[in-house]
N, C-alpha and C positions, 0 to 999 in steps of 0.2 A: 410483528410478523412472526410466523412460526418457522422453526428449523425442521427440515425433513430428516428422515432416517439417515440420509447420506450426508447430513450437515449442511444442506443447501438452503439458501434464503432467496426470496425474490426482492430485488431492489424496486421500490415503487417508481412508476413511470415519471412522476413529476421530479423525482430526484435524478433519475437517469437523464432526463432532458436538461435539467439544470447543470449537471456535471458533464454533459456530452458523452455519456456512456451509451455505447451501442454494440451491436454484434461485433465480436472481435476485440472489444475493449478488455484490458487487463486491470483488475483491481486487487487490492490487498487489504487485510484487516490488521490494524496495529493496536495492541493493547496499551492503555495508558492509565493514569490514576483515576480517570473518570469513567472508564469502561473500555470501549473499542472504537476506533475510527476507521472509516472506509477511505482508503487512499486510491485514487485513480492513477495507475501506473502508466497506462497508455489508453487513450480513447479511440474507439473505432470511428466516431463521427468527427473528432477534432482534427483540424488541419495541422500539419507539421509546421513548426516555426521555420522561417527562412534561413536563419543562421544560429550559431551557437549562443551568441549574446541574447537573442530573442528567446531562445529556449531557456536559458539560465534565468532570465527575468520571469518567465512564465511559471517556473517551478520553485522559485525562491520562497522559502518559508513554508513549503507544503509538506515537509517531512520532519517530524519531531521524534527524536529517539529518547526523549525524556531525560536528557543529560547523560545517556550511556555513551561510552566510547565505541568506536567501530568494533573492536574485539568483543566488548560486552554485548553489543547489539547482535553480532553474529552468533555468539553463544546462546543468547536468548532465542534467536530465531531458529537456529538449527539444533540446539541442545548441546550439552557438554560433549567434548570429544573423548571417546573411550579408546581411541587407537594410539594415544600418546602415553608413553610411560612416564614415571617420575624423572625429573631432572634432566 
């Protein structure tokens, strides 16, 4: 697929259907050692789990930070903080 001037791509219909991605869905791209992964944050067509345990099971193993700690991931995601001075 081709990236537009605005950095946009079209997710093919068969993938949208398979991942329950619809209008209002939120997705993220996460870089790893093999390239980038499309992560479905919330699906517009997916039904909400009935309770927290069901939700936890449904998302278990779907997010891989590549071994980064939370702080390392946040810095990778947002970039280094320049508003903090030394020490």
